[in-house]
DRENKOLPA-11618 format. One line per field, with one value per residue: residue number from 1; chain; x, y, z of N, C-alpha, C, O in turn. Coordinates in steps of 0.2 Angstrom, whole numbers, plus 2048, in hexadecimal, padded with zeros to 3 digits. Layout:
N
nr: NUM	...
kette: A	...
n.X: X	...
n.Y: Y	...
n.Z: Z	...
ca.X: X	...
ca.Y: Y	...
ca.Z: Z	...
c.X: X	...
c.Y: Y	...
c.Z: Z	...
o.X: X	...
o.Y: Y	...
o.Z: Z	...
This chain:
127
nr: 1	2	3	4	5	6	7	8	9	10	11	12	13	14	15	16	17	18	19	20	21	22	23	24	25	26	27	28	29	30	31	32	33	34	35	36	37	38	39	40	41	42	43	44	45	46	47	48	49	50	51	52	53	54	55	56	57	58	59	60	61	62	63	64	65	66	67	68	69	70	71	72	73	74	75	76	77	78	79	80	81	82	83	84	85	86	87	88	89	90	91	92	93	94	95	96	97	98	99	100	101	102	103	104	105	106	107	108	109	110	111	112	113	114	115	116	117	118	119	120	121	122	123	124	125	126	127
kette: A	A	A	A	A	A	A	A	A	A	A	A	A	A	A	A	A	A	A	A	A	A	A	A	A	A	A	A	A	A	A	A	A	A	A	A	A	A	A	A	A	A	A	A	A	A	A	A	A	A	A	A	A	A	A	A	A	A	A	A	A	A	A	A	A	A	A	A	A	A	A	A	A	A	A	A	A	A	A	A	A	A	A	A	A	A	A	A	A	A	A	A	A	A	A	A	A	A	A	A	A	A	A	A	A	A	A	A	A	A	A	A	A	A	A	A	A	A	A	A	A	A	A	A	A	A	A
n.X: A82	A75	A68	A5B	A4B	A42	A36	A29	A23	A13	A09	9F9	9E8	9DD	9DE	9D7	9CF	9DA	9E0	9D5	9D5	9E2	9E2	9D6	9D5	9E1	9E6	9EF	9F6	9F2	9FF	A02	9FB	9FC	9F8	9FA	9F1	9F0	9EF	9F9	9F9	9FC	9FD	A03	A06	A07	A0B	A0C	A0E	A1B	A22	A30	A30	A25	A17	A13	A05	A02	9FA	9F7	9F4	9F6	A04	A09	A06	A0E	A1B	A1F	A28	A2B	A2B	A1C	A18	A12	A1A	A23	A1E	A23	A1C	A1D	A16	A11	A07	A02	9F7	9EC	9EB	9E9	9DD	9D5	9D6	9D0	9C3	9C0	9BD	9C8	9D3	9DC	9EA	9EE	9F6	A07	A15	A26	A38	A3D	A32	A20	A14	A08	9FF	9F6	9EA	9E7	9DA	9DB	9E1	9EE	9FB	A02	A0D	A0D	A17	A1B	A29	A35	A3D
n.Y: 4A3	498	496	492	48D	49A	49F	496	495	493	490	493	490	496	4A1	4A6	49A	492	498	496	488	485	48C	489	47B	476	47E	488	499	4AA	4B4	4BF	4CA	4D0	4DB	4E2	4E9	4E8	4DB	4D3	4CA	4C3	4B7	4B4	4A6	49B	48E	493	4A3	4A5	49C	497	495	499	498	49F	4A4	4A5	4AC	4A1	4A3	4B0	4B2	4A9	4B0	4BB	4B6	4AC	4A1	49C	48E	488	47D	472	472	465	462	45F	45D	45E	456	455	44D	442	438	43F	44A	444	43E	44A	450	447	447	454	453	453	44D	440	435	424	421	41E	414	419	418	423	428	429	42D	436	43B	449	453	463	46F	470	464	462	459	456	452	44C	449	43F	43F	433	431
n.Z: 9AB	9AB	9B8	9BB	9B3	9AD	9A6	99D	98D	987	97A	976	970	975	981	98C	98F	992	99D	9A6	9A7	9AD	9B9	9BF	9BE	9C2	9CC	9CA	9CA	9C4	9C0	9B9	9AC	99C	98F	97F	978	96B	967	96C	979	989	996	9A6	9B0	9BE	9CA	9D7	9DF	9E2	9DA	9D0	9C3	9B6	9AB	99B	993	983	974	968	95A	958	95B	951	945	947	949	93F	93D	949	955	95A	961	96E	97E	986	996	9A7	9B6	9C8	9D6	9E7	9EC	9E3	9E1	9E6	9DE	9D2	9D3	9D6	9CA	9C2	9C7	9C4	9B7	9AE	9A1	9A4	9A6	9AB	9BB	9BB	9BF	9BF	9BE	9C4	9CB	9CE	9C1	9B8	9A9	9A2	99A	992	98E	981	97C	97F	986	996	9A4	9B4	9C3	9D1	9DA	9DE	9EE
ca.X: A80	A6E	A67	A55	A47	A3E	A2F	A28	A1E	A0E	A05	9F2	9E3	9D8	9E1	9D2	9CE	9E0	9E0	9D0	9D8	9E8	9E0	9D0	9D6	9E8	9E8	9F4	9F4	9F4	A04	A02	9F8	9FE	9F5	9FC	9EB	9F1	9EE	9FE	9F7	9FF	9FB	A08	A03	A0C	A08	A0B	A11	A22	A26	A36	A2F	A1F	A15	A10	A00	A02	9F5	9FB	9F2	9F9	A0B	A0A	A07	A14	A21	A1D	A2E	A2B	A28	A17	A16	A11	A20	A21	A20	A22	A1B	A1E	A11	A12	A02	A00	9F1	9E7	9EB	9E6	9D6	9D2	9D5	9CA	9BC	9BE	9BC	9CE	9D5	9E2	9EC	9EF	9FD	A0C	A1B	A2C	A3D	A3E	A2C	A1A	A12	A02	9FE	9F0	9E9	9E3	9D4	9DD	9E4	9F5	9FD	A08	A0E	A0E	A1B	A1D	A2F	A37	A42
ca.Y: 49D	497	493	48F	48F	49F	49E	492	498	48E	493	490	493	49A	4A3	4A6	493	48F	49B	492	481	485	48F	486	474	474	482	48E	4A0	4AF	4B9	4C6	4CA	4D5	4DC	4E8	4ED	4E7	4D4	4D0	4C9	4BD	4B6	4B0	4A1	497	48A	497	4A9	4A4	498	49A	494	49B	497	4A5	4A2	4A9	4AA	49D	4A5	4B7	4B1	4A6	4B6	4C0	4B2	4A5	49C	499	488	489	477	472	46F	45F	464	45A	461	45A	456	451	448	440	435	444	44E	440	43D	450	452	443	44A	45B	451	454	447	43E	42E	420	422	419	414	419	417	42A	42A	428	432	435	441	44D	457	469	46F	470	45E	462	455	458	44D	44D	443	43F	43C	42E	435
ca.Z: 9AD	9AD	9BE	9BB	9AE	9AF	9A3	997	988	985	975	976	96B	979	987	992	991	995	9A4	9AA	9A8	9B1	9BF	9C2	9BF	9C4	9D1	9C8	9CC	9BF	9C3	9B5	9A6	998	988	97C	975	964	966	970	980	98C	99D	9AA	9B5	9C2	9CF	9DC	9DD	9E3	9D5	9CC	9BC	9B4	9A4	998	98E	97D	96F	962	953	957	95A	94A	940	949	949	93B	93D	950	956	95F	964	976	981	98A	99C	9AC	9BC	9CE	9DB	9EE	9ED	9DC	9E1	9E7	9D8	9CC	9D5	9D6	9C3	9BF	9CA	9C0	9B0	9AA	99E	9A8	9A5	9B1	9BE	9B9	9C3	9BB	9C2	9C8	9CF	9CB	9BD	9B3	9A4	9A2	994	993	98A	979	97B	980	98B	99A	9A8	9BB	9C6	9D8	9D9	9E4	9F2
c.X: A78	A6D	A60	A51	A42	A37	A2F	A22	A19	A09	9FE	9ED	9DE	9DB	9DD	9D0	9D4	9E1	9DB	9D3	9DD	9E6	9DB	9D1	9DC	9EA	9EE	9F2	9F6	9F9	A04	9FE	9FA	9FA	9F7	9F7	9EB	9F1	9F3	9FC	9FA	9FD	A00	A05	A09	A08	A07	A0F	A19	A26	A2B	A35	A27	A1D	A11	A0C	A00	9FC	9F8	9FA	9F6	A01	A0D	A0B	A0D	A1B	A20	A22	A2E	A28	A22	A14	A16	A17	A1E	A23	A1E	A21	A1C	A18	A13	A0D	9FF	9F9	9EB	9E6	9E7	9DF	9D2	9D1	9D0	9C3	9BA	9BE	9C2	9D0	9DC	9E4	9ED	9F6	A01	A12	A21	A32	A3E	A38	A26	A18	A0C	A02	9F7	9F0	9E5	9DD	9D5	9E1	9EB	9F7	A03	A08	A0F	A12	A1B	A23	A31	A3D	A48
c.Y: 49D	494	490	491	494	49F	499	495	492	492	48F	493	497	49B	4A3	49F	490	491	497	48B	481	487	48B	47E	472	479	487	494	4A5	4B3	4BF	4C5	4D1	4D5	4E3	4EC	4EC	4DF	4D0	4CF	4C3	4BD	4B1	4AC	49D	493	48E	49E	4A9	49F	49B	499	496	499	49D	4A2	4A7	4A7	4A7	4A1	4AC	4B6	4AE	4AB	4BA	4BC	4AC	4A0	499	493	489	482	477	46F	469	461	45F	45E	45C	45B	452	44C	446	43D	43A	448	44A	43F	444	452	44D	445	451	459	453	44E	446	437	42A	422	41C	419	414	419	41D	42C	428	42E	431	43C	443	451	45D	469	46E	469	45D	45E	457	452	450	447	444	43B	438	432	430
c.Z: 9AE	9B3	9BF	9B5	9B0	9AC	99D	993	986	980	975	971	96F	980	98D	994	994	99C	9A9	9AC	9AD	9B8	9C3	9C3	9C2	9CA	9D0	9CA	9C6	9C3	9BF	9AF	9A2	991	985	978	96E	962	96A	977	983	994	9A0	9AF	9B8	9C7	9D6	9DB	9DE	9DF	9D1	9C5	9BB	9AD	9A2	993	989	978	969	95C	952	956	954	945	941	948	945	93C	944	951	95C	962	96C	979	985	991	9A2	9B2	9C2	9D3	9E1	9EF	9E6	9DC	9E2	9E1	9D3	9CD	9D4	9CE	9C0	9C1	9C6	9B9	9AB	9A7	9A1	9A6	9AB	9B4	9BD	9BD	9BE	9C0	9C6	9CC	9CB	9C7	9B9	9AF	9A5	99C	996	98E	982	978	97B	986	98F	99F	9AF	9BF	9CD	9D8	9DF	9E7	9F2
o.X: A75	A70	A5F	A53	A3F	A32	A34	A1D	A1C	A06	9FE	9EE	9DC	9DB	9DF	9D0	9D3	9E3	9DD	9D2	9DD	9E9	9DC	9CF	9DC	9F0	9F0	9EC	9FB	9F7	A05	9FE	9FB	9F8	9F6	9F8	9E7	9F3	9F2	9FC	9FB	9FC	A02	A01	A0E	A03	A03	A13	A1C	A2C	A2A	A38	A23	A22	A0D	A0E	9FE	9FA	9FC	9FF	9F9	A04	A12	A0F	A10	A1F	A20	A20	A32	A22	A24	A0F	A19	A1A	A18	A29	A1A	A26	A1B	A16	A16	A0E	9F9	9F5	9E6	9E0	9E3	9DB	9CC	9CC	9CC	9BF	9B5	9BD	9C1	9D0	9E1	9DF	9EC	9FB	9FF	A15	A22	A31	A41	A38	A26	A19	A0A	A05	9F3	9F5	9E0	9DC	9D1	9E3	9EE	9F3	A08	A04	A12	A0F	A1C	A24	A2F	A41	A4D
o.Y: 4A2	48E	48D	496	493	49F	498	496	48E	497	489	499	49C	497	4A1	49D	48C	48E	495	489	47D	485	489	47B	46D	478	48A	495	4A3	4B7	4C5	4BF	4D6	4D0	4E8	4F1	4EE	4DD	4CA	4D5	4BD	4C2	4AC	4AF	49C	495	48D	49E	4AD	49E	4A0	49D	493	498	4A0	49F	4AD	4A1	4AB	4A1	4AD	4B9	4AF	4AB	4BC	4C0	4A6	49A	494	492	48A	482	47B	46A	469	461	45B	462	456	461	44D	448	449	43E	439	449	44D	440	444	454	450	446	452	45E	455	448	449	433	42D	424	416	41F	410	419	41D	430	426	433	42B	441	440	453	45D	464	46D	468	459	45F	459	44E	455	442	44A	435	439	436	432
o.Z: 9B0	9B4	9C4	9B1	9B5	9B0	99A	996	983	982	973	970	96C	984	992	99A	999	9A0	9AE	9B2	9B2	9BD	9C9	9C8	9C6	9CD	9D5	9CB	9C3	9C8	9C2	9AC	9A5	98E	988	975	96A	95D	96A	97B	97F	997	99E	9B4	9B5	9C9	9DA	9D6	9DB	9E0	9CF	9C1	9BF	9A9	9A5	98E	98A	978	966	958	94D	952	951	940	93C	945	949	93B	945	94E	961	965	96F	977	988	993	9A1	9B4	9C1	9D3	9E1	9F3	9E5	9D8	9DE	9DF	9CF	9C9	9D1	9CC	9BB	9BD	9C5	9B5	9A5	9AA	9A0	9A4	9B1	9B1	9BD	9BE	9BA	9C6	9CC	9D0	9C5	9C9	9B8	9B0	9A7	999	99A	98B	97E	972	979	98B	98C	9A0	9B0	9BE	9D0	9D8	9E5	9E4	9F5
């Protein structure tokens, strides 16, 4: 049985820029870095060291050559926040592209874009 999502593969054009975005703008931590010395490099990031799910940043061009049939599209990710208004304001102050906060039946949500124009969402769930 599957009991949780372990890792999400995110294929990016510039891994260093992606690490900077996720750590400096969103407060994620680098959990691990791997480099086989032959072009295969990945960086594991997560909101905290104890997170059950992490994101693995892969080099899109390298993976495309290695596995041409692999879908390298950006996954649609929904993150949760306990303080949506503060996070929204912090991202705006940090010049991150963010959408308006919208009320949904399950809670308030807004989207944001990374440096490569990939959009993700953050929700403050209703209790």
